[in-house]
VOGUPA-575874 format. One line per 8 residues: number of its first residue (from 1); their letters; for each residue x, y, z of N, C-alpha, C. Coordinates in steps of 0.05 Angstrom, whole numbers, plus 5000, padded with zeros to 4 digits. Layout:
NUM> A> X Y Z X Y Z X Y Z; ...
//
This chain:
1> MGAASGSL> 6967 4350 7920 6967 4373 7901 6990 4370 7881; 7013 4360 7890 7035 4356 7872 7028 4335 7851; 7017 4313 7859 7009 4292 7841 6988 4302 7821; 6969 4317 7831 6948 4328 7813 6960 4347 7792; 6979 4363 7801 6992 4382 7782 7007 4367 7760; 7021 4345 7768 7035 4329 7748 7016 4316 7729; 6994 4306 7739 6974 4293 7722 6961 4313 7703; 6955 4337 7713 6943 4358 7696 6962 4366 7674
9> LASGLELP> 6988 4369 7680 7008 4376 7660 7010 4354 7639; 7010 4329 7647 7011 4307 7628 6987 4306 7610; 6963 4311 7621 6939 4312 7605 6939 4335 7585; 6949 4358 7594 6951 4381 7576 6970 4376 7553; 6991 4362 7558 7011 4356 7537 7003 4331 7521; 6981 4318 7528 6971 4293 7515 6993 4272 7514; 7005 4267 7537 7026 4247 7539 7013 4220 7543; 7027 4198 7536 7016 4171 7541 7016 4166 7571
17> NNSVRILV> 7000 4146 7579 6995 4141 7607 7020 4132 7622; 7039 4119 7608 7064 4111 7622 7080 4136 7629; 7078 4157 7614 7091 4182 7621 7076 4197 7642; 7050 4193 7644 7034 4206 7665 7044 4197 7693; 7050 4171 7695 7060 4161 7721 7085 4176 7730; 7103 4181 7711 7128 4194 7718 7123 4223 7726; 7105 4237 7713 7099 4265 7720 7084 4266 7747; 7067 4246 7752 7053 4245 7778 7074 4241 7800
25> ASGSAAAI> 7093 4223 7796 7114 4219 7816 7131 4244 7819; 7137 4257 7797 7153 4282 7798 7138 4304 7814; 7112 4306 7809 7097 4326 7824 7096 4320 7853; 7093 4295 7861 7093 4287 7889 7120 4293 7902; 7142 4286 7888 7169 4291 7899 7173 4321 7903; 7165 4338 7883 7168 4366 7886 7152 4377 7909; 7127 4367 7913 7110 4376 7935 7122 4370 7962; 7132 4345 7965 7143 4337 7991 7169 4353 7996
33> AASFNTPI> 7186 4356 7975 7211 4371 7978 7205 4400 7986; 7184 4412 7975 7178 4439 7981 7164 4442 8009; 7147 4423 8015 7131 4424 8040 7149 4420 8065; 7167 4401 8064 7183 4394 8087 7212 4402 8084; 7219 4413 8061 7247 4420 8056 7264 4395 8057; 7254 4374 8045 7268 4348 8046 7269 4337 8017; 7287 4346 8000 7287 4338 7972 7293 4308 7968; 7312 4298 7984 7319 4269 7980 7296 4251 7988
41> AGVIFAME> 7283 4258 8011 7260 4242 8019 7238 4244 7999; 7234 4267 7986 7214 4269 7965 7219 4251 7942; 7244 4249 7934 7251 4231 7912 7246 4202 7919; 7255 4194 7942 7252 4166 7951 7223 4159 7955; 7208 4178 7966 7179 4174 7970 7165 4168 7943; 7172 4185 7923 7159 4181 7897 7166 4154 7885; 7191 4145 7889 7199 4119 7877 7187 4096 7892; 7186 4098 7919 7176 4075 7935 7145 4073 7935
49> VIMMEYHI> 7132 4096 7936 7103 4096 7940 7088 4098 7914; 7097 4114 7895 7082 4118 7870 7093 4100 7847; 7119 4102 7842 7130 4086 7820 7133 4057 7829; 7138 4052 7855 7142 4026 7867 7165 4010 7854; 7185 4025 7845 7208 4013 7833 7230 4035 7831; 7254 4026 7828 7277 4044 7823 7287 4039 7795; 7285 4060 7778 7293 4058 7750 7305 4084 7742; 7328 4083 7728 7343 4107 7721 7326 4126 7704
57> ASFIPVIL> 7309 4115 7686 7293 4132 7669 7273 4148 7685; 7264 4137 7708 7246 4152 7725 7260 4170 7745; 7284 4162 7753 7298 4177 7773 7304 4206 7764; 7313 4209 7739 7322 4235 7730 7301 4257 7732; 7277 4253 7720 7256 4274 7722 7247 4278 7751; 7245 4257 7767 7236 4259 7794 7256 4275 7811; 7282 4270 7807 7303 4286 7821 7302 4315 7813; 7299 4320 7787 7298 4348 7778 7274 4362 7790
65> AAVTGAVV> 7251 4349 7791 7227 4361 7803 7231 4367 7832; 7243 4348 7847 7247 4352 7876 7266 4375 7881; 7287 4377 7866 7306 4399 7869 7293 4426 7863; 7277 4426 7841 7263 4451 7834 7244 4460 7856; 7229 4441 7866 7210 4447 7888 7224 4458 7913; 7246 4445 7920 7261 4454 7944 7273 4481 7940; 7284 4486 7916 7297 4512 7911 7276 4535 7911; 7253 4531 7898 7232 4551 7898 7222 4557 7926
73> CRLTFGDD> 7219 4535 7942 7210 4539 7970 7231 4554 7986; 7256 4548 7983 7276 4562 7999 7279 4591 7990; 7276 4596 7964 7277 4624 7955 7254 4640 7966; 7232 4627 7971 7208 4641 7980 7206 4643 8010; 7212 4621 8024 7208 4620 8053 7234 4617 8069; 7256 4615 8056 7281 4611 8071 7288 4581 8074; 7309 4576 8090 7319 4549 8092 7307 4533 8116; 7289 4545 8131 7278 4532 8155 7261 4508 8146
81> TVFVNLAT> 7261 4487 8162 7244 4464 8158 7218 4468 8172; 7198 4450 8167 7172 4452 8180 7175 4448 8210; 7192 4428 8218 7196 4422 8246 7223 4433 8255; 7223 4446 8277 7248 4458 8288 7254 4444 8315; 7280 4446 8322 7289 4435 8348 7284 4405 8350; 7287 4391 8328 7284 4362 8329 7311 4347 8331; 7333 4362 8331 7359 4349 8332 7363 4336 8360; 7366 4310 8360 7369 4295 8385 7385 4270 8380
89> QMQSLWEL> 7393 4256 8400 7409 4232 8397 7403 4212 8418; 7410 4187 8413 7406 4165 8431 7427 4166 8453; 7418 4162 8478 7436 4164 8501 7453 4139 8504; 7441 4115 8500 7455 4091 8506 7445 4068 8488; 7463 4049 8482 7455 4026 8467 7436 4008 8482; 7434 4012 8509 7415 3996 8524 7386 4003 8517; 7382 4025 8502 7355 4033 8493 7345 4016 8470; 7363 4001 8457 7355 3987 8432 7331 3968 8437
97> PYIIFLGI> 7331 3952 8459 7307 3935 8463 7281 3951 8466; 7284 3975 8479 7260 3991 8482 7251 4003 8455; 7271 4009 8438 7264 4018 8411 7250 3997 8395; 7259 3971 8399 7245 3949 8386 7216 3948 8395; 7212 3952 8422 7185 3952 8433 7169 3975 8421; 7182 3998 8418 7168 4021 8405 7159 4014 8377; 7177 4001 8361 7170 3993 8334 7146 3975 8333; 7145 3956 8352 7122 3938 8353 7096 3952 8359
105> IIGFLATL> 7097 3971 8378 7073 3987 8385 7064 4003 8361; 7083 4016 8348 7077 4032 8324 7065 4015 8302; 7075 3990 8300 7063 3972 8280 7034 3966 8285; 7027 3963 8311 6999 3958 8318 6982 3983 8313; 6993 4006 8319 6979 4031 8313 6974 4035 8283; 6994 4029 8267 6991 4031 8238 6970 4012 8228; 6970 3988 8240 6949 3968 8232 6921 3979 8239; 6919 3990 8263 6894 4001 8272 6885 4024 8253
113> SLKSLKLF> 6904 4040 8244 6898 4062 8226 6886 4052 8200; 6899 4031 8188 6889 4020 8163 6862 4006 8166; 6859 3992 8188 6833 3979 8193 6811 3999 8197; 6817 4021 8211 6798 4043 8214 6790 4055 8187; 6810 4058 8170 6805 4069 8143 6786 4050 8128; 6791 4024 8130 6774 4005 8116 6745 4006 8127; 6743 4009 8154 6716 4011 8167 6701 4035 8157; 6714 4058 8157 6700 4082 8148 6695 4083 8118
121> SGTFSKHP> 6712 4070 8103 6708 4069 8074 6683 4053 8067; 6677 4033 8083 6653 4017 8078 6628 4027 8092; 6631 4047 8110 6608 4058 8124 6593 4077 8107; 6567 4075 8106 6549 4092 8089 6559 4093 8060; 6569 4070 8050 6580 4070 8023 6558 4074 8002; 6533 4068 8008 6512 4072 7989 6499 4099 7990; 6508 4116 8009 6498 4143 8010 6510 4160 7988; 6497 4182 7981 6507 4200 7959 6535 4209 7965
129> AWLRPTYA> 6550 4214 7943 6578 4221 7946 6582 4248 7961; 6562 4266 7958 6565 4292 7971 6558 4290 8001; 6543 4270 8009 6534 4268 8037 6555 4255 8055; 6571 4237 8045 6591 4223 8061 6612 4243 8072; 6623 4261 8055 6642 4281 8067 6629 4299 8088; 6602 4303 8085 6588 4319 8105 6589 4305 8132; 6586 4279 8132 6588 4264 8157 6616 4268 8170; 6636 4267 8153 6664 4271 8163 6667 4299 8175
137> GILMGIFG> 6655 4319 8161 6657 4346 8171 6643 4349 8198; 6619 4337 8201 6605 4338 8227 6621 4325 8249; 6632 4301 8242 6648 4287 8262 6673 4303 8271; 6687 4314 8251 6710 4330 8258 6703 4355 8273; 6681 4368 8266 6672 4392 8279 6666 4387 8309; 6652 4365 8314 6645 4359 8342 6669 4355 8360; 6688 4338 8350 6712 4333 8366 6731 4356 8365; 6731 4372 8343 6748 4395 8340 6741 4417 8360
145> MAVPEVMG> 6716 4420 8367 6708 4440 8387 6720 4432 8415; 6721 4406 8420 6731 4397 8446 6762 4397 8447; 6774 4388 8424 6803 4386 8423 6812 4399 8397; 6816 4425 8396 6823 4438 8371 6849 4429 8359; 6867 4417 8374 6893 4408 8364 6890 4386 8343; 6868 4372 8343 6865 4350 8323 6858 4360 8296; 6851 4385 8293 6843 4396 8267 6868 4405 8252; 6866 4406 8226 6889 4414 8210 6911 4393 8208
153> MGYGIIGS> 6935 4402 8200 6957 4383 8197 6967 4373 8224; 6967 4390 8244 6975 4381 8271 7005 4384 8275; 7019 4399 8258 7048 4401 8262 7055 4416 8288; 7037 4433 8297 7042 4448 8322 7046 4429 8346; 7033 4405 8344 7036 4386 8366 7064 4376 8368; 7077 4371 8344 7105 4362 8344 7123 4383 8355; 7117 4409 8349 7133 4431 8361 7130 4432 8391; 7105 4427 8400 7101 4427 8429 7115 4404 8443
161> ISANEIAI> 7117 4381 8430 7131 4358 8441 7161 4365 8444; 7173 4377 8423 7201 4383 8424 7207 4405 8444; 7188 4421 8451 7192 4442 8471 7182 4434 8499; 7173 4409 8502 7162 4398 8527 7140 4416 8538; 7122 4424 8521 7100 4442 8528 7073 4428 8527; 7072 4402 8528 7046 4388 8526 7046 4365 8545; 7023 4361 8558 7020 4341 8579 7016 4313 8567; 7023 4292 8582 7021 4265 8572 6992 4257 8566
169> GSLVIILI> 6974 4267 8583 6945 4261 8579 6935 4272 8553; 6944 4296 8547 6936 4309 8522 6946 4294 8498; 6971 4283 8501 6982 4268 8479 6966 4243 8473; 6956 4229 8494 6940 4205 8490 6914 4212 8476; 6901 4233 8484 6876 4241 8472 6880 4249 8443; 6901 4264 8438 6906 4273 8410 6913 4249 8393; 6929 4231 8403 6936 4207 8387 6911 4191 8378; 6893 4186 8397 6869 4170 8391 6852 4185 8371
177> LKLVLSSA> 6846 4211 8376 6828 4226 8359 6841 4231 8331; 6866 4236 8331 6879 4242 8305 6879 4217 8287; 6884 4194 8299 6884 4169 8285 6856 4163 8273; 6836 4164 8290 6809 4157 8282 6797 4178 8263; 6800 4204 8269 6788 4224 8252 6801 4227 8225; 6827 4223 8224 6841 4223 8198 6831 4201 8180; 6828 4177 8192 6818 4154 8177 6789 4159 8168; 6773 4172 8186 6745 4177 8179 6743 4197 8156
185> CVGFGIPA> 6760 4218 8156 6758 4238 8135 6765 4226 8108; 6787 4211 8106 6795 4199 8081 6775 4176 8073; 6767 4160 8093 6748 4139 8087 6721 4149 8077; 6712 4172 8086 6687 4183 8078 6689 4199 8051; 6713 4200 8040 6716 4212 8014 6728 4239 8012; 6736 4251 8034 6749 4277 8033 6778 4273 8021; 6785 4288 8001 6812 4285 7989 6833 4297 8007; 6836 4287 8031 6856 4298 8050 6881 4282 8049
193> GMVGPTMV> 6903 4294 8058 6928 4280 8059 6930 4262 8084; 6947 4242 8082 6951 4223 8104 6980 4223 8114; 6998 4236 8100 7026 4236 8108 7029 4252 8134; 7018 4276 8134 7020 4293 8158 7008 4281 8183; 6982 4272 8181 6970 4259 8205 6985 4234 8214; 6996 4219 8195 7011 4195 8202 7036 4203 8219; 7049 4224 8211 7072 4233 8226 7065 4243 8253; 7042 4257 8256 7033 4267 8281 7026 4244 8300
201> VGACAGAI> 7012 4224 8290 7005 4201 8307 7030 4187 8316; 7050 4183 8298 7075 4170 8306 7090 4187 8326; 7090 4213 8323 7104 4230 8342 7091 4229 8370; 7064 4229 8371 7050 4226 8397 7056 4200 8410; 7055 4178 8395 7060 4152 8406 7089 4150 8416; 7108 4160 8400 7136 4159 8408 7141 4176 8433; 7128 4199 8435 7132 4217 8458 7121 4203 8483; 7098 4190 8481 7086 4176 8504 7105 4154 8514
209> LGYIGNLV> 7115 4138 8495 7134 4117 8503 7160 4129 8514; 7168 4152 8503 7192 4165 8514 7187 4174 8543; 7164 4184 8548 7157 4193 8575 7157 4169 8594; 7146 4147 8586 7146 4123 8603 7174 4113 8607; 7190 4114 8586 7218 4105 8589 7234 4122 8608; 7229 4148 8608 7243 4165 8627 7234 4161 8656; 7209 4152 8659 7199 4146 8686 7212 4120 8697; 7214 4100 8679 7224 4074 8688 7255 4074 8691
217> LPEYASSM> 7269 4083 8670 7298 4083 8671 7309 4111 8663; 7307 4130 8680 7315 4157 8672 7344 4160 8665; 7362 4142 8676 7391 4145 8671 7399 4135 8643; 7382 4119 8631 7388 4108 8605 7371 4120 8582; 7347 4129 8589 7328 4137 8568 7335 4164 8556; 7330 4166 8530 7334 4191 8516 7309 4209 8520; 7310 4232 8508 7288 4252 8512 7263 4243 8497; 7241 4256 8504 7215 4251 8491 7217 4258 8461
225> TFYAVIGM> 7233 4279 8455 7236 4288 8427 7249 4266 8410; 7269 4252 8422 7282 4231 8408 7262 4209 8401; 7246 4200 8420 7227 4179 8415 7204 4189 8397; 7198 4214 8398 7177 4225 8380 7187 4223 8351; 7212 4229 8346 7224 4228 8319 7224 4199 8309; 7232 4180 8327 7232 4152 8320 7204 4142 8314; 7185 4152 8330 7157 4144 8325 7146 4154 8298; 7153 4179 8291 7146 4190 8265 7157 4173 8243
233> CAMMSATL> 7182 4166 8245 7196 4150 8225 7183 4123 8222; 7178 4109 8244 7166 4082 8243 7138 4082 8233; 7122 4102 8241 7094 4103 8232 7092 4110 8203; 7108 4128 8193 7107 4135 8165 7116 4111 8148; 7136 4097 8157 7145 4073 8142 7124 4051 8141; 7112 4046 8164 7093 4024 8166 7068 4029 8149; 7056 4053 8151 7031 4059 8137 7035 4062 8107; 7057 4075 8099 7061 4081 8071 7077 4059 8057
241> KAPLAALM> 7089 4041 8072 7107 4020 8062 7130 4034 8047; 7142 4054 8060 7164 4069 8048 7186 4073 8069; 7200 4051 8076 7220 4053 8097 7243 4073 8091; 7253 4072 8066 7276 4090 8060 7267 4119 8059; 7243 4125 8049 7233 4152 8049 7229 4163 8077; 7218 4146 8095 7214 4154 8123 7241 4160 8136; 7260 4142 8132 7286 4145 8145 7300 4170 8135; 7299 4175 8109 7312 4198 8097 7298 4224 8106
249> AMLELTGN> 7271 4223 8109 7257 4247 8118 7266 4254 8146; 7268 4235 8164 7277 4241 8191 7306 4251 8191; 7323 4240 8174 7350 4249 8173 7352 4278 8164; 7336 4285 8143 7336 4313 8133 7323 4332 8152; 7302 4323 8167 7288 4341 8185 7305 4346 8210; 7319 4327 8220 7335 4330 8244 7364 4339 8238; 7374 4333 8215 7402 4339 8209 7421 4323 8226; 7412 4301 8236 7427 4285 8255 7430 4256 8245
257> PEIILPGM> 7454 4248 8235 7456 4221 8224 7454 4199 8246; 7456 4207 8271 7454 4187 8292 7426 4176 8295; 7407 4188 8281 7379 4178 8282 7375 4154 8264; 7395 4149 8247 7391 4127 8227 7390 4100 8241; 7409 4094 8259 7410 4067 8271 7384 4061 8286; 7375 4076 8306 7350 4070 8319 7326 4071 8301; 7327 4089 8282 7304 4091 8263 7301 4066 8246; 7324 4055 8237 7323 4030 8221 7311 4007 8238
265> LAIVFSSL> 7319 4006 8263 7310 3985 8280 7280 3987 8285; 7270 4011 8290 7241 4014 8294 7225 4009 8269; 7236 4016 8246 7223 4012 8220 7220 3982 8215; 7241 3967 8221 7240 3938 8215 7217 3925 8230; 7214 3931 8256 7194 3917 8272 7166 3928 8267; 7163 3953 8262 7136 3964 8255 7127 3952 8229; 7145 3950 8209 7138 3938 8183 7131 3909 8185; 7146 3894 8202 7141 3866 8206 7112 3861 8217
273> IIHDYFKL> 7104 3878 8235 7078 3875 8248 7056 3880 8227; 7056 3902 8212 7034 3909 8195 7034 3893 8169; 7058 3888 8157 7058 3876 8131 7063 3846 8132; 7077 3836 8151 7082 3807 8152 7063 3793 8172; 7056 3805 8194 7039 3792 8213 7009 3796 8205; 7002 3821 8200 6974 3826 8193 6968 3826 8163; 6989 3824 8146 6987 3822 8117 6971 3844 8104; 6976 3869 8113 6962 3892 8102 6979 3905 8080
281> DALFVSIL> 6965 3917 8061 6979 3932 8040 6986 3960 8049; 7001 3974 8033 7007 4002 8038 6982 4019 8038; 6984 4042 8051 6961 4060 8054 6948 4067 8028; 6963 4077 8008 6951 4086 7983 6940 4063 7967; 6953 4040 7967 6943 4017 7953 6917 4008 7966; 6916 4009 7993 6891 4002 8007 6868 4020 8000; 6874 4046 7998 6853 4065 7991 6842 4059 7963; 6859 4053 7944 6850 4046 7917 6832 4022 7918
289> RYRGLDFQ> 6840 4002 7933 6824 3977 7933 6798 3981 7948; 6797 3997 7968 6772 4003 7982 6752 4017 7963; 6763 4031 7944 6746 4046 7925 6742 4031 7898; 6749 4005 7899 6744 3988 7876 6764 3990 7854; 6788 4001 7859 6809 4004 7839 6832 3986 7847; 6832 3962 7837 6853 3943 7845 6879 3950 7831; 6900 3953 7846 6926 3961 7835 6944 3936 7836; 6952 3926 7812 6969 3903 7811 6998 3912 7809
297> NDPISQAL> 7015 3900 7825 7043 3908 7827 7062 3885 7822; 7053 3864 7808 7071 3842 7802 7091 3851 7780; 7113 3836 7776 7133 3844 7757 7123 3848 7728; 7104 3830 7720 7094 3833 7693 7078 3859 7689; 7061 3865 7709 7046 3890 7708 7064 3914 7708; 7085 3914 7724 7104 3936 7725 7117 3939 7698; 7125 3917 7685 7138 3919 7659 7120 3930 7638; 7094 3922 7638 7075 3931 7618 7068 3960 7622
305> RKVSVGAA> 7068 3970 7647 7061 3998 7652 7082 4017 7640; 7106 4008 7636 7127 4025 7626 7126 4030 7596; 7110 4014 7582 7110 4015 7552 7083 4025 7543; 7083 4044 7525 7058 4054 7514 7050 4036 7490; 7025 4036 7483 7016 4020 7461 7029 4029 7434; 7036 4054 7433 7049 4064 7409 7075 4051 7403; 7089 4041 7424 7115 4029 7420 7113 4000 7412; 7089 3987 7416 7086 3959 7411 7067 3952 7388
313> MQRNFVTL> 7051 3972 7380 7030 3965 7360 7042 3961 7332; 7028 3947 7316 7035 3941 7288 7022 3963 7270; 7039 3976 7255 7030 3998 7238 7025 3990 7209; 7034 3966 7202 7031 3957 7174 7003 3944 7170; 6983 3961 7167 6956 3951 7164 6941 3969 7145; 6918 3960 7136 6900 3977 7120 6871 3973 7131; 6855 3992 7125 6827 3991 7134 6809 3990 7109; 6792 3969 7108 6775 3965 7085 6747 3960 7093
321> NQVINAQM> 6728 3969 7076 6700 3962 7081 6696 3932 7078; 6674 3922 7089 6668 3894 7088 6667 3884 7059; 6655 3899 7041 6651 3892 7013 6669 3910 6996; 6687 3898 6981 6704 3913 6963 6704 3899 6936; 6715 3913 6915 6717 3900 6889 6746 3888 6886; 6749 3872 6866 6774 3858 6862 6797 3878 6856; 6791 3899 6842 6811 3919 6835 6822 3932 6861; 6805 3939 6879 6814 3951 6904 6830 3930 6920
329> AMQTLKNS> 6822 3905 6920 6837 3884 6934 6865 3882 6923; 6868 3882 6896 6895 3879 6884 6912 3904 6890; 6899 3927 6890 6914 3952 6895 6924 3952 6924; 6907 3942 6942 6914 3941 6970 6938 3922 6975; 6937 3900 6962 6958 3879 6967 6985 3887 6955; 6986 3907 6937 7011 3916 6926 7029 3929 6947; 7016 3940 6968 7032 3953 6989 7041 3934 7011; 7035 3908 7007 7043 3887 7026 7036 3892 7055
337> PEWIIITR> 7010 3897 7061 7003 3900 7089 7003 3873 7103; 7006 3874 7129 7005 3849 7145 6976 3843 7155; 6961 3864 7161 6935 3861 7172 6915 3878 7157; 6890 3869 7157 6868 3884 7146 6846 3888 7168; 6839 3913 7173 6817 3919 7191 6792 3921 7175; 6772 3905 7180 6747 3905 7165 6727 3922 7180; 6715 3941 7166 6696 3959 7178 6668 3954 7166; 6649 3961 7183 6621 3960 7175 6608 3986 7184
345> DRIPVVMM> 6599 4002 7165 6588 4029 7170 6610 4045 7184; 6635 4043 7174 6658 4058 7184 6667 4050 7212; 6656 4029 7223 6663 4020 7250 6679 3994 7247; 6703 3992 7257 6718 3967 7256 6704 3945 7271; 6702 3922 7259 6689 3899 7272 6708 3876 7276; 6724 3869 7256 6743 3847 7259 6768 3855 7243; 6789 3839 7247 6813 3842 7230 6822 3814 7222; 6837 3814 7200 6846 3788 7189 6873 3792 7176
353> PASDLARA> 6889 3771 7174 6915 3773 7160 6911 3780 7131; 6928 3797 7120 6926 3804 7092 6932 3780 7074; 6946 3761 7085 6953 3737 7069 6927 3721 7062; 6907 3723 7079 6882 3709 7073 6868 3721 7049; 6869 3748 7047 6857 3761 7024 6873 3754 6999; 6900 3754 7001 6916 3748 6978 6911 3719 6968; 6906 3701 6987 6900 3673 6979 6874 3672 6965; 6854 3686 6975 6827 3686 6963 6828 3698 6935
361> VSVKEMGE> 6843 3719 6931 6844 3731 6905 6859 3714 6885; 6880 3700 6894 6895 3683 6875 6880 3658 6868; 6862 3648 6885 6847 3624 6879 6825 3630 6859; 6812 3653 6862 6789 3659 6845 6797 3674 6820; 6784 3668 6798 6786 3683 6774 6763 3703 6773; 6769 3729 6775 6747 3748 6777 6755 3773 6762; 6734 3788 6753 6739 3813 6740 6745 3835 6760; 6753 3858 6748 6761 3880 6765 6738 3891 6782
369> NSEIDLMQ> 6714 3889 6772 6691 3899 6787 6677 3878 6803; 6688 3854 6804 6675 3833 6820 6677 3840 6850; 6655 3835 6864 6654 3842 6892 6666 3819 6910; 6679 3827 6931 6690 3808 6950 6680 3816 6978; 6666 3797 6991 6657 3802 7018 6679 3791 7037; 6692 3809 7050 6715 3801 7068 6706 3784 7091; 6680 3784 7098 6670 3768 7120 6663 3739 7111; 6663 3735 7084 6655 3709 7073 6678 3693 7063
377> IPGTRRDV> 6700 3705 7055 6722 3690 7044 6735 3674 7066; 6748 3651 7059 6762 3635 7080 6784 3651 7092; 6787 3650 7119 6808 3665 7132 6804 3665 7162; 6824 3674 7176 6824 3677 7205 6817 3705 7212; 6795 3708 7227 6786 3735 7235 6787 3737 7266; 6795 3761 7275 6797 3766 7303 6778 3790 7310; 6762 3786 7331 6746 3808 7341 6764 3830 7352; 6756 3855 7348 6772 3877 7357 6756 3896 7375
385> HKISLHTS> 6771 3912 7389 6759 3933 7406 6777 3957 7406; 6766 3980 7410 6782 4005 7408 6797 4010 7434; 6821 4022 7431 6836 4031 7454 6850 4056 7446; 6855 4074 7466 6867 4100 7461 6897 4097 7456; 6908 4115 7441 6936 4116 7435 6952 4123 7461; 6939 4135 7481 6953 4144 7505 6956 4121 7525; 6944 4099 7522 6944 4078 7542 6970 4063 7542; 6975 4048 7564 6999 4032 7566 6992 4003 7559
393> LFEAYQAL> 7012 3986 7557 7007 3958 7550 6992 3944 7572; 6996 3953 7597 6981 3941 7619 6951 3945 7615; 6943 3970 7608 6915 3976 7603 6904 3961 7579; 6922 3958 7559 6914 3943 7535 6908 3914 7541; 6926 3903 7558 6922 3875 7566 6896 3871 7582; 6890 3890 7599 6865 3889 7614 6841 3892 7595; 6843 3909 7574 6821 3912 7555 6816 3887 7540; 6837 3872 7532 6833 3847 7518 6817 3827 7535
401> NEHHVEAL> 6823 3826 7561 6809 3807 7578 6781 3817 7585; 6778 3843 7589 6752 3854 7597 6731 3852 7574; 6739 3857 7550 6720 3857 7527 6720 3830 7512; 6736 3811 7521 6737 3784 7509 6742 3786 7479; 6762 3801 7471 6769 3803 7443 6798 3793 7439; 6805 3789 7414 6832 3778 7408 6851 3799 7398; 6842 3823 7393 6859 3844 7383 6847 3872 7389; 6864 3892 7388 6855 3920 7393 6864 3937 7370
409> YVSRQNAP> 6848 3957 7363 6858 3977 7344 6862 4003 7360; 6885 4015 7355 6894 4038 7370 6885 4063 7355; 6870 4080 7368 6859 4103 7355 6863 4128 7372; 6859 4151 7358 6861 4177 7372 6843 4196 7357; 6829 4213 7373 6811 4233 7361 6827 4258 7355; 6832 4263 7329 6848 4286 7321 6832 4312 7319; 6806 4309 7315 6788 4332 7313 6760 4323 7321; 6741 4341 7327 6714 4332 7334 6703 4315 7312
417> MIERIYGI> 6693 4291 7319 6680 4272 7302 6700 4259 7282; 6726 4265 7285 6746 4253 7266 6765 4237 7283; 6765 4211 7277 6782 4193 7292 6800 4177 7273; 6825 4175 7280 6844 4162 7263 6855 4137 7277; 6858 4115 7261 6869 4090 7272 6899 4090 7266; 6915 4086 7287 6944 4088 7284 6957 4060 7283; 6944 4040 7293 6957 4014 7293 6939 3993 7305; 6949 3968 7305 6934 3946 7317 6952 3932 7337
425> LTREMIEA> 6940 3918 7356 6954 3906 7378 6941 3879 7384; 6957 3859 7385 6947 3832 7392 6960 3823 7418; 6949 3802 7429 6960 3791 7454 6989 3783 7451; 6995 3772 7427 7023 3763 7422 7042 3787 7422; 7033 3809 7411 7051 3833 7411 7056 3843 7439; 7036 3842 7457 7039 3850 7484 7058 3832 7499; 7054 3806 7496 7070 3786 7510 7099 3787 7501; 7104 3797 7477 7132 3799 7467 7148 3819 7483
433> HYQLPKSV> 7135 3837 7497 7149 3858 7512 7157 3850 7540; 7148 3827 7550 7157 3819 7576 7168 3790 7577; 7166 3776 7555 7178 3749 7554 7208 3750 7550; 7222 3734 7564 7251 3733 7561 7258 3721 7534; 7279 3732 7521 7287 3720 7495 7297 3692 7499; 7291 3675 7479 7299 3647 7481 7329 3645 7474; 7342 3627 7488 7371 3623 7484 7375 3610 7456; 7396 3619 7444 7402 3608 7417 7425 3588 7420
441> TK> 7420 3565 7410 7441 3544 7410 7459 3546 7386; 7484 3548 7392 7504 3551 7370 7511 3524 7359
//
């Protein structure tokens, strides 16, 4: 909801797409800060999961949004967090090997969660879009009648764990059903959240391992609540590929800095299992790819996403019909344009350097009313395609490859049926924004 609010605001303000990313991240940060009363975790989540980078220009609006969300929430509902009584600590350093084991188990559970999501995303994929969520509703309804705790966010389960009010058998059942049903709902197309269910699954797994640890070595083992918190932290980190956000969320939720050391250890091994051993992407990137939207996160793509086409396009151009007279050609060249967009029936078809027109005019002796066909004179012409003024350089680069053209003309619809061309963009102009400057020899 936070991301959608940021996107809606950006669309209403007609901002370029590189600014939309920042507002989407800001909305997500505000939503997490308000929902869990964790402003720092909201900021880091937005940077790790949505922006996928740390940059000062992005940090400032995201921090402001997170603070605003947290303040409004506290003014409305008070200072209480979603989870209470989670403050706990590690009893002994001898628990560290067991915490490593917990991280490995959580890594396998996170892997199972993403593989289940992939399975359900491909199931009944050819069925109508309205029918697939119906399947998810039927599936959830059947199991929800038997185990009502698996419905909704499931935060009550974490409260029951901290109060020791839930049996170990119930935790096993809830863990399995929550993991499978959450993946089924999202995989079948329901726009449901995965952060909450991920935390519940991690808490159940951690509590189960904590119960086993207390049975085997009761003199060294910490409480079930401690292991539940570590499980939440490791599961959130592994599935979302957001270790710092998960760690900071647990710190803010518990108010206990002693959770950092064991949490870091569990995060390392859960992440190694899912991302290095099984080579799986983060949850949201996986969802995009399952739905046919490949998200590229290489350094060049990241650099191009930051720049709008308006910052890189060439504005020194003119638009001419395919056939003009010599007088118009001379008048055009007086303004020293660099490029000429040639139109046919008011539709741009190609563009050419203005120097080619100047060369053709200087070679020929012609009267003022002599006609010049810009498609016939000697010159270099590039096929063009339209692109919106709101797009980023990354989208422009994709458009060049997709439409097999050599240049783009940047346009925007200012009024119904009225479209204005603001500039042109070539592959060389795009590449100039991510190539390193050449060293100058003195």
